GUNUZA-300157 format. One record per atom (N, C-alpha, C, O): residue in three letters; atom name; y, x, z. Coordinates in steps of 0.1 Angstrom, whole numbers. Last residue first. Example, Ala and Ser with C-alpha at 12.3 -4.5 7.8 and 13.67 -1.06 7.14 Angstrom:
# residues 2
('ser','N',(-22,128,71))
('ser','CA',(-11,137,71))
('ser','C',(0,129,79))
('ser','O',(11,134,80))
('ala','N',(-57,132,78))
('ala','CA',(-45,123,78))
('ala','C',(-33,132,78))
('ala','O',(-33,142,85))
//
This chain:
# residues 101
('leu','N',(-152,80,86))
('leu','CA',(-165,72,77))
('leu','C',(-173,90,80))
('leu','O',(-184,93,76))
('gly','N',(-125,75,93))
('gly','CA',(-138,83,108))
('gly','C',(-148,81,102))
('gly','O',(-157,79,110))
('leu','N',(-108,78,77))
('leu','CA',(-110,68,71))
('leu','C',(-120,69,87))
('leu','O',(-120,57,91))
('tyr','N',(-95,106,70))
('tyr','CA',(-88,98,70))
('tyr','C',(-92,85,76))
('tyr','O',(-83,78,82))
('his','N',(-118,128,77))
('his','CA',(-103,130,82))
('his','C',(-90,116,83))
('his','O',(-81,114,91))
('lys','N',(-139,115,62))
('lys','CA',(-141,119,75))
('lys','C',(-129,121,83))
('lys','O',(-128,115,94))
('lys','N',(-130,106,38))
('lys','CA',(-138,103,44))
('lys','C',(-138,94,58))
('lys','O',(-138,83,63))
('leu','N',(-120,125,31))
('leu','CA',(-109,119,30))
('leu','C',(-114,108,39))
('leu','O',(-106,102,46))
('his','N',(-142,145,22))
('his','CA',(-134,148,32))
('his','C',(-120,136,36))
('his','O',(-111,140,44))
('pro','N',(-155,128,5))
('pro','CA',(-160,134,18))
('pro','C',(-148,135,30))
('pro','O',(-146,129,41))
('asn','N',(-140,97,-18))
('asn','CA',(-141,119,-14))
('asn','C',(-147,120,0))
('asn','O',(-143,111,8))
('glu','N',(-143,75,-24))
('glu','CA',(-154,87,-20))
('glu','C',(-152,98,-20))
('glu','O',(-159,108,-21))
('leu','N',(-116,72,-27))
('leu','CA',(-119,67,-9))
('leu','C',(-139,67,-9))
('leu','O',(-146,63,-1))
('leu','N',(-108,89,-48))
('leu','CA',(-97,97,-30))
('leu','C',(-112,85,-25))
('leu','O',(-121,92,-19))
('glu','N',(-119,67,-69))
('glu','CA',(-120,83,-66))
('glu','C',(-120,89,-51))
('glu','O',(-130,92,-45))
('gln','N',(-97,48,-67))
('gln','CA',(-115,50,-58))
('gln','C',(-124,60,-57))
('gln','O',(-134,63,-50))
('gly','N',(-78,61,-71))
('gly','CA',(-75,55,-59))
('gly','C',(-96,54,-49))
('gly','O',(-102,56,-38))
('gly','N',(-76,94,-86))
('gly','CA',(-79,80,-88))
('gly','C',(-82,73,-75))
('gly','O',(-89,80,-67))
('gly','N',(-55,121,-69))
('gly','CA',(-68,117,-79))
('gly','C',(-66,99,-83))
('gly','O',(-55,93,-81))
('glu','N',(-54,145,-46))
('glu','CA',(-47,138,-54))
('glu','C',(-61,127,-63))
('glu','O',(-73,127,-62))
('leu','N',(-47,161,-11))
('leu','CA',(-62,155,-23))
('leu','C',(-53,147,-29))
('leu','O',(-45,140,-23))
('val','N',(-29,167,-2))
('val','CA',(-38,177,5))
('val','C',(-47,174,-4))
('val','O',(-54,183,-8))
('ile','N',(8,177,-1))
('ile','CA',(-3,169,-14))
('ile','C',(-14,176,-8))
('ile','O',(-13,188,-7))
('arg','N',(24,176,24))
('arg','CA',(18,187,13))
('arg','C',(5,178,11))
('arg','O',(-3,173,19))
('gly','N',(35,168,50))
('gly','CA',(43,168,38))
('gly','C',(35,177,24))
('gly','O',(42,183,16))
('asn','N',(11,165,67))
('asn','CA',(27,168,67))
('asn','C',(36,178,59))
('asn','O',(41,189,60))
('glu','N',(-8,156,37))
('glu','CA',(-5,159,51))
('glu','C',(2,172,58))
('glu','O',(1,184,56))
('leu','N',(-13,128,24))
('leu','CA',(0,139,21))
('leu','C',(-4,143,34))
('leu','O',(-3,135,43))
('val','N',(-24,117,-17))
('val','CA',(-33,120,1))
('val','C',(-18,130,2))
('val','O',(-12,137,-6))
('tyr','N',(-15,100,-42))
('tyr','CA',(-13,110,-34))
('tyr','C',(-12,114,-21))
('tyr','O',(-1,114,-15))
('ala','N',(-32,87,-64))
('ala','CA',(-28,82,-53))
('ala','C',(-25,103,-47))
('ala','O',(-32,113,-47))
('tyr','N',(-38,55,-91))
('tyr','CA',(-33,69,-88))
('tyr','C',(-29,71,-73))
('tyr','O',(-23,61,-68))
('asp','N',(-39,30,-86))
('asp','CA',(-47,35,-100))
('asp','C',(-43,52,-93))
('asp','O',(-54,58,-91))
('ala','N',(-46,14,-53))
('ala','CA',(-40,21,-60))
('ala','C',(-48,25,-77))
('ala','O',(-60,23,-80))
('leu','N',(-58,-9,-37))
('leu','CA',(-46,-7,-49))
('leu','C',(-49,1,-56))
('leu','O',(-54,-2,-66))
('glu','N',(-73,12,-25))
('glu','CA',(-79,0,-29))
('glu','C',(-70,-3,-34))
('glu','O',(-70,6,-43))
('leu','N',(-58,32,-10))
('leu','CA',(-63,33,-24))
('leu','C',(-70,24,-30))
('leu','O',(-73,26,-42))
('ala','N',(-44,16,11))
('ala','CA',(-36,17,-2))
('ala','C',(-44,23,-17))
('ala','O',(-40,21,-28))
('his','N',(-64,7,27))
('his','CA',(-57,-6,18))
('his','C',(-49,1,6))
('his','O',(-48,-4,-5))
('gln','N',(-76,29,36))
('gln','CA',(-83,26,30))
('gln','C',(-77,13,18))
('gln','O',(-82,10,7))
('val','N',(-46,38,45))
('val','CA',(-53,44,35))
('val','C',(-62,33,28))
('val','O',(-58,29,18))
('his','N',(-24,29,61))
('his','CA',(-34,26,57))
('his','C',(-40,31,44))
('his','O',(-37,26,33))
('gln','N',(3,42,56))
('gln','CA',(-8,47,66))
('gln','C',(-21,39,66))
('gln','O',(-30,44,73))
('glu','N',(24,42,28))
('glu','CA',(15,39,37))
('glu','C',(4,42,44))
('glu','O',(-7,45,38))
('val','N',(36,35,-6))
('val','CA',(34,40,6))
('val','C',(31,38,23))
('val','O',(38,30,28))
('leu','N',(37,32,-39))
('leu','CA',(34,22,-22))
('leu','C',(32,33,-13))
('leu','O',(23,41,-16))
('leu','N',(51,11,-65))
('leu','CA',(50,24,-56))
('leu','C',(45,22,-41))
('leu','O',(49,13,-34))
('ile','N',(39,-5,-92))
('ile','CA',(37,-8,-72))
('ile','C',(38,6,-68))
('ile','O',(28,13,-67))
('thr','N',(50,-26,-118))
('thr','CA',(43,-12,-113))
('thr','C',(47,-13,-98))
('thr','O',(56,-20,-93))
('ile','N',(29,-54,-130))
('ile','CA',(45,-47,-119))
('ile','C',(39,-36,-115))
('ile','O',(28,-34,-110))
('gly','N',(12,-68,-136))
('gly','CA',(19,-58,-142))
('gly','C',(27,-55,-138))
('gly','O',(36,-52,-146))
('arg','N',(-3,-91,-120))
('arg','CA',(2,-89,-134))
('arg','C',(15,-87,-137))
('arg','O',(25,-94,-140))
('gln','N',(-15,-72,-107))
('gln','CA',(-22,-81,-116))
('gln','C',(-15,-83,-125))
('gln','O',(-17,-78,-136))
('lys','N',(6,-68,-87))
('lys','CA',(-1,-56,-92))
('lys','C',(-7,-63,-106))
('lys','O',(-3,-58,-116))
('leu','N',(8,-85,-74))
('leu','CA',(25,-79,-79))
('leu','C',(11,-75,-91))
('leu','O',(8,-80,-101))
('thr','N',(-14,-91,-60))
('thr','CA',(-9,-100,-70))
('thr','C',(-2,-96,-76))
('thr','O',(-1,-102,-87))
('lys','N',(-10,-71,-41))
('lys','CA',(-18,-71,-52))
('lys','C',(-21,-80,-60))
('lys','O',(-31,-78,-68))
('ile','N',(10,-78,-32))
('ile','CA',(9,-63,-37))
('ile','C',(-3,-68,-46))
('ile','O',(-2,-69,-59))
('val','N',(-4,-100,-15))
('val','CA',(7,-102,-23))
('val','C',(10,-90,-31))
('val','O',(16,-95,-41))
('glu','N',(-25,-85,3))
('glu','CA',(-33,-98,-6))
('glu','C',(-17,-97,-25))
('glu','O',(-18,-95,-37))
('phe','N',(-8,-72,17))
('phe','CA',(-20,-67,7))
('phe','C',(-22,-70,-2))
('phe','O',(-21,-64,-13))
('val','N',(2,-92,32))
('val','CA',(11,-84,25))
('val','C',(0,-80,15))
('val','O',(-1,-87,5))
('lys','N',(-24,-103,41))
('lys','CA',(-18,-115,31))
('lys','C',(-4,-106,29))
('lys','O',(5,-113,24))
('glu','N',(-33,-79,60))
('glu','CA',(-40,-83,46))
('glu','C',(-34,-88,37))
('glu','O',(-35,-84,26))
('val','N',(-9,-80,79))
('val','CA',(-14,-68,68))
('val','C',(-17,-74,57))
('val','O',(-10,-75,47))
('ile','N',(-15,-105,92))
('ile','CA',(-4,-109,84))
('ile','C',(-4,-95,72))
('ile','O',(-1,-97,60))
('met','N',(-41,-98,103))
('met','CA',(-42,-105,97))
('met','C',(-29,-107,86))
('met','O',(-30,-109,74))
('pro','N',(-27,-77,122))
('pro','CA',(-42,-75,110))
('pro','C',(-38,-86,99))
('pro','O',(-33,-83,88))
('ala','N',(4,-75,125))
('ala','CA',(-6,-77,134))
('ala','C',(-14,-79,121))
('ala','O',(-8,-83,111))
('leu','N',(33,-47,120))
('leu','CA',(24,-62,115))
('leu','C',(14,-59,122))
('leu','O',(12,-48,126))
('gly','N',(34,-20,114))
('gly','CA',(43,-28,127))
('gly','C',(41,-50,128))
('gly','O',(45,-60,133))
('leu','N',(38,-14,85))
('leu','CA',(45,-13,95))
('leu','C',(48,-24,109))
('leu','O',(57,-31,112))
('ser','N',(35,-24,62))
('ser','CA',(19,-31,68))
('ser','C',(29,-28,82))
('ser','O',(29,-37,90))
('pro','N',(48,-12,41))
('pro','CA',(49,-27,48))
('pro','C',(41,-34,54))
('pro','O',(39,-46,53))
('glu','N',(60,14,37))
('glu','CA',(50,10,49))
('glu','C',(51,-4,49))
('glu','O',(57,-8,59))
('asp','N',(76,6,14))
('asp','CA',(75,18,21))
('asp','C',(70,14,32))
('asp','O',(79,9,39))
('phe','N',(70,-1,-20))
('phe','CA',(66,-3,-8))
('phe','C',(69,6,4))
('phe','O',(61,16,3))
('leu','N',(95,-2,-52))
('leu','CA',(89,5,-42))
('leu','C',(85,-5,-27))
('leu','O',(92,-14,-23))
('leu','N',(79,-20,-84))
('leu','CA',(85,-22,-74))
('leu','C',(85,-9,-60))
('leu','O',(73,-6,-57))
('met','N',(88,-28,-122))
('met','CA',(85,-15,-109))
('met','C',(92,-18,-90))
('met','O',(104,-19,-86))
('lys','N',(103,-46,-129))
('lys','CA',(96,-37,-132))
('lys','C',(81,-28,-127))
('lys','O',(69,-25,-129))
('pro','N',(122,-74,-112))
('pro','CA',(116,-59,-108))
('pro','C',(105,-59,-122))
('pro','O',(101,-70,-127))
('glu','N',(131,-98,-112))
('glu','CA',(122,-97,-122))
('glu','C',(120,-82,-121))
('glu','O',(115,-77,-131))
('ser','N',(148,-111,-93))
('ser','CA',(157,-95,-99))
('ser','C',(144,-93,-113))
('ser','O',(148,-88,-124))
('met','N',(130,-117,-73))
('met','CA',(142,-125,-76))
('met','C',(148,-115,-89))
('met','O',(160,-117,-88))
('leu','N',(113,-101,-64))
('leu','CA',(113,-104,-73))
('leu','C',(121,-114,-79))
('leu','O',(118,-120,-89))
('ala','N',(129,-92,-40))
('ala','CA',(132,-80,-39))
('ala','C',(125,-85,-64))
('ala','O',(129,-79,-73))
('arg','N',(129,-121,-23))
('arg','CA',(136,-116,-28))
('arg','C',(141,-100,-34))
('arg','O',(153,-96,-33))
('ala','N',(100,-113,-17))
('ala','CA',(113,-124,-17))
('ala','C',(122,-121,-29))
('ala','O',(120,-119,-41))
('ile','N',(99,-95,0))
('ile','CA',(96,-93,-9))
('ile','C',(99,-94,-22))
('ile','O',(100,-86,-32))
('ala','N',(115,-102,24))
('ala','CA',(122,-91,19))
('ala','C',(115,-89,1))
('ala','O',(122,-84,-8))
('leu','N',(97,-120,32))
('leu','CA',(113,-124,25))
('leu','C',(119,-110,14))
('leu','O',(124,-109,2))
('met','N',(78,-111,39))
('met','CA',(73,-116,27))
('met','C',(86,-122,20))
('met','O',(88,-126,9))
('gln','N',(92,-93,66))
('gln','CA',(83,-85,47))
('gln','C',(81,-94,36))
('gln','O',(81,-90,25))
('ala','N',(96,-116,72))
('ala','CA',(106,-110,70))
('ala','C',(105,-100,54))
('ala','O',(110,-99,43))
('glu','N',(66,-125,84))
('glu','CA',(80,-137,79))
('glu','C',(92,-124,68))
('glu','O',(94,-127,56))
('gly','N',(62,-104,102))
('gly','CA',(51,-110,87))
('gly','C',(64,-117,75))
('gly','O',(67,-115,64))
('gly','N',(75,-100,119))
('gly','CA',(75,-94,110))
('gly','C',(70,-94,100))
('gly','O',(73,-87,90))
('ser','N',(95,-133,121))
('ser','CA',(86,-127,128))
('ser','C',(85,-113,117))
('ser','O',(93,-113,107))
('leu','N',(125,-138,126))
('leu','CA',(118,-144,113))
('leu','C',(109,-134,124))
('leu','O',(115,-128,134))
('ser','N',(151,-170,145))
('ser','CA',(149,-151,137))
('ser','C',(132,-146,131))
('ser','O',(125,-156,134))
//
């Protein structure tokens, strides 16, 4: 059987076989070891650089916003913040409540 990271990479590879213009990632880091999470996000970054539109739902705020051109931050199903990824990373509310800084 495949590890969580192997299964995630296989799912990405399968999706790429159809040469998509857009990919939806729903919590791609869920249950993965930190080292594997880094690799998964490297792959997602590469796909973005190749021009594939990425729709990402992710609890790892730092990783998600580093990739995002635009993002929505949800809390209890409601949008509490939105803006460019870099802009949100610099937002004092987000830093305090989501990044613990």
